[in-house]
C-alpha atoms as one frame of an Amber mdcrd trajectory, in Angstrom:
protein
  92.101 127.282  49.745  91.403 124.963  52.675  90.176 126.374  55.964  89.058
 124.894  59.283  89.084 126.021  62.897  89.389 122.661  64.653  89.974 119.117
  63.398  90.138 115.665  64.943  92.469 113.273  63.106  92.528 109.503  63.801
  94.679 106.835  62.184  93.791 103.154  61.748  96.164 102.109  64.521  94.176
 104.098  67.070  90.963 102.323  66.091  92.639  98.918  65.800  94.095  99.191
  69.297  90.610  99.393  70.749  89.428  96.454  68.642  92.430  94.302  69.594
  91.936  95.020  73.291  88.294  94.071  72.972  89.109  90.850  71.107  91.524
  89.860  73.880  88.756  90.117  76.468  87.384  86.646  77.293  83.844  87.928
  77.883  83.888  89.748  74.559  85.048  86.581  72.836  81.894  84.793  73.938
  79.403  87.587  73.320  80.734  89.654  70.409  82.963  87.372  68.327  81.031
  84.095  68.218  77.508  82.805  68.447  74.587  80.990  66.796  71.892  82.871
  64.877  68.549  81.428  63.695  67.822  81.554  59.950  64.677  79.608  59.051
  64.893  79.878  55.248  66.158  77.836  52.313  66.256  74.752  54.552  68.736
  76.405  56.938  67.754  76.341  60.615  70.676  78.293  62.076  74.270  79.335
  61.476  77.121  78.986  63.970  79.733  81.709  63.444  83.091  82.716  64.887
  85.412  85.610  64.075  88.890  84.149  64.520  90.995  87.309  64.863  90.486
  90.975  65.667  88.900  92.856  62.742  91.242  95.491  61.304  90.421  98.996
  60.102  91.760 100.127  56.732  91.178 103.868  56.493  90.725 104.202  52.754
  87.560 103.906  50.656  86.997 100.701  48.679  88.603 100.646  45.263  86.470
 100.579  42.139  87.503  96.957  41.614  86.389  95.983  45.117  83.138  97.905
  44.865  82.214  96.427  41.502  83.254  92.872  42.383  80.455  90.460  41.485
  80.442  89.138  45.060  80.112  92.545  46.781  76.596  92.868  48.156  74.497
  94.697  50.773  72.586  92.246  53.011  69.989  94.826  54.067  69.282  96.576
  50.771  70.583  97.876  47.462  74.266  98.711  47.151  74.975 102.394  46.378
  76.222 103.060  42.856  79.656 104.311  43.920  81.806 104.515  47.048  82.438
 107.912  48.673  85.379 109.518  50.461  83.547 108.988  53.759  83.871 105.209
  53.431  86.473 102.918  54.947  87.109  99.174  55.237  87.105  96.619  58.049
  88.868  93.358  57.180  88.194  89.985  58.801  90.902  87.484  57.934  89.372
  84.415  59.561  85.641  83.648  59.721  84.456  80.122  60.542  80.788  79.150
  60.185  78.597  76.064  60.173  75.341  75.950  58.229  72.838  73.849  60.198
  70.200  72.229  57.957  66.654  71.016  58.506  67.703  67.857  56.711  71.169
  66.471  56.176  74.507  67.092  57.779  75.762  70.553  58.826  77.795  72.348
  56.143  81.121  73.876  57.300  82.083  77.159  55.647  85.175  79.333  56.154
  85.982  82.592  54.391  87.565  86.016  54.703  85.568  89.185  54.271  85.897
  92.935  53.923  83.143  95.143  55.271  82.757  98.507  53.574  81.554 101.041
  56.129  81.142 104.795  56.359  81.372 107.618  58.862  78.358 109.866  59.392
  76.530 111.995  61.958  73.361 110.877  63.751  71.755 112.826  66.616  74.875
 114.935  66.963  77.152 111.904  67.362  79.656 110.334  64.992  78.313 107.038
  63.690  80.264 104.247  62.007  77.932 102.057  59.954  78.131  99.207  57.451
  77.347  99.718  53.768  78.343  96.534  51.902  80.440  93.384  52.235  82.817
  91.399  50.034  83.395  87.762  51.128  86.549  86.193  49.687  88.290  82.800
  49.500  85.341  80.703  50.692  85.438  76.942  50.951  83.332  75.244  48.274
  79.682  75.976  49.032  76.554  77.346  47.398  76.593  81.129  46.916  73.321
  81.365  48.849  74.929  79.816  51.941  77.901  82.151  51.655  75.648  85.214
  51.515  73.592  84.014  54.490  76.724  83.469  56.613  78.449  86.679  55.489
  75.249  88.630  56.158  75.141  87.441  59.767  78.793  88.327  60.419  78.221
  91.661  58.653  75.596  92.526  61.285  78.009  91.576  64.081  80.630  93.970
  62.698  77.984  96.705  62.804  77.554  96.045  66.531  81.318  96.364  67.021
  81.445  99.654  65.118  78.640 101.110  67.221  80.840 100.663  70.285  83.237
 103.391  69.123  82.375 106.707  70.772  84.056 109.431  68.704  83.191 113.080
  69.425  81.793 115.051  66.491  83.965 117.958  67.624  86.299 118.682  70.509
  84.322 120.838  72.966  85.870 124.233  73.636  84.313 126.303  76.390  82.368
 129.291  75.094  82.673 128.350  71.405  80.068 126.911  69.026  81.038 124.900
  65.945  79.458 123.865  62.673  78.645 120.196  62.041  81.879 118.509  60.960
  83.045 117.853  57.442  84.260 114.246  57.355  86.619 112.390  55.082  88.690
 109.213  54.980  91.986 109.943  53.278  95.567 108.668  53.244  95.027 106.361
  56.202  93.215 108.897  58.393  89.677 109.573  59.542  89.245 113.347  59.721
  86.452 115.439  61.232  86.852 119.190  60.798  84.620 122.050  61.979  84.533
 125.817  61.872  83.342 128.350  64.358  79.686 128.905  63.454  80.398 132.445
  62.211  82.908 131.084  59.678  80.535 128.700  57.868  81.305 125.275  56.423
  84.983 124.257  56.544  86.967 123.310  53.450  89.596 120.581  53.940  90.385
 119.826  50.308  94.079 119.121  49.873  95.011 119.399  53.545  98.121 117.427
  54.515  97.405 115.955  57.937 100.277 115.365  60.388 101.752 111.882  60.654
 100.539 111.040  64.149  98.069 108.457  65.515  95.640 110.891  67.144  95.656
 114.628  66.869  93.576 117.713  67.557  94.472 120.603  65.259  93.474 124.187
  65.962  93.296 126.988  63.396  94.261 130.597  63.894  90.648 131.842  64.006
  89.853 129.663  67.011  93.044 130.625  68.806  92.216 134.287  68.250  88.720
 133.750  69.662  90.137 131.944  72.691  92.631 134.701  73.320  89.875 137.289
  73.190  87.943 135.217  75.724  90.778 134.503  78.143  93.191 137.396  77.591
  92.261 139.225  80.747  92.401 136.025  82.821  95.854 135.168  81.485  97.141
 138.664  82.163  95.685 138.563  85.655  97.579 135.332  86.341 100.745 136.896
  84.980 100.470 139.698  87.504 100.916 137.229  90.361 104.354 136.751  91.854
 104.268 132.935  91.562 102.061 130.946  89.189 101.719 127.216  88.536  98.428
 126.641  86.732  96.596 123.834  84.938  92.882 124.132  84.255  90.233 123.281
  81.659  90.816 126.395  79.595  94.565 126.494  79.165  97.544 124.791  80.728
 101.094 125.694  81.488 103.416 126.460  84.328 106.093 128.920  85.265 107.495
 130.324  88.480 108.679 133.856  89.058 109.512 136.042  92.013 109.131 139.735
  91.784 106.815 142.026  89.865 105.597 141.498  86.307 104.477 144.345  84.065
 103.535 144.858  80.419 101.781 141.483  80.082 101.056 140.570  76.461  99.210
 137.616  74.915  99.258 136.837  71.171  98.956 134.011  68.678 102.334 132.431
  67.998 103.762 131.955  64.530 103.815 128.172  65.062 100.360 126.783  65.784
  98.876 125.666  68.109 100.992 127.677  70.577 100.265 131.040  72.090 103.039
 133.383  73.082 102.827 134.919  76.536 105.473 137.522  77.217 106.024 139.921
  80.084 108.654 142.243  81.483 110.277 141.117  84.721 111.910 143.728  86.944
 111.861 146.044  83.907 114.831 144.239  82.371 114.185 140.511  81.843 111.718
 139.096  79.317 109.906 135.867  80.117 108.254 133.751  77.416 105.785 130.897
  77.976 104.018 128.642  75.472 100.451 127.679  76.304  98.624 124.636  75.037
  94.926 125.365  74.571  93.656 122.016  73.332  92.824 118.842  75.281  95.585
 116.297  74.787  93.228 113.420  73.964  89.641 112.773  72.977  87.104 110.355
  74.394  87.466 107.225  72.309  86.167 103.987  73.763  86.178 100.473  72.360
  83.043  98.404  72.395  83.585  97.078  75.916  80.441  98.960  76.969  78.498
  96.335  75.024  79.612  93.454  77.246
């Protein structure tokens, strides 16, 4: 049975929005999406390259056919035997290059390519990194030239991926979490953690909600938060008029008169908490409290400009 205390869920659209905004930036166009790189081997002096449209995330691992394609290769080393469920794809639909030679005329080369990348953890931070690349539909050229050009663009995609700052877990005051379990499944990138006391989370078979960006909280974490903030919530309830929004929990209500019998409990529908109280000994007042930040810190690679 699956279990987790907190999970961050991202869809491809969320990641693609950042990439599209970056691609539309004129400074980024000149520094991140085009350039000239020296080569100095096989008679090639340099390669001019340009990425013609915003790279697009596809949040599913490469298929067996893609992975075993004869043209799939790893520029920096040996390709792993099989893809994993922590891998995803970045597609580039328009790459234009020019192979500049020591002797002879420059060789134009255009192609599409799919970068196979993976999500991991390094120094406590989520890291998106390249694994392999599959160039497709190239203009007629030697395979060596294609691999040289694709290898250069492959490294540029790595730079773009490093610009994404994704938290390894949503910080919750007073709570410590395990390192996240990560997976790429059904169009989502998922990072799930448990409270340290609950050990490694299990997310096998979880059906994630159909939303672009979500933070999901399990009952164990809500119970821990209630234990931590119960007295504070009840103290606020004892005030005649309350309109509160702070880092721990948010909500608002307004009452006049005395409140007694304050009660705080986990609601049947997560991630809400039921707050009930007796007003003037006759009227019941119910309030739902949202205990999770509404968004996470996700930045495109504009910090690289």
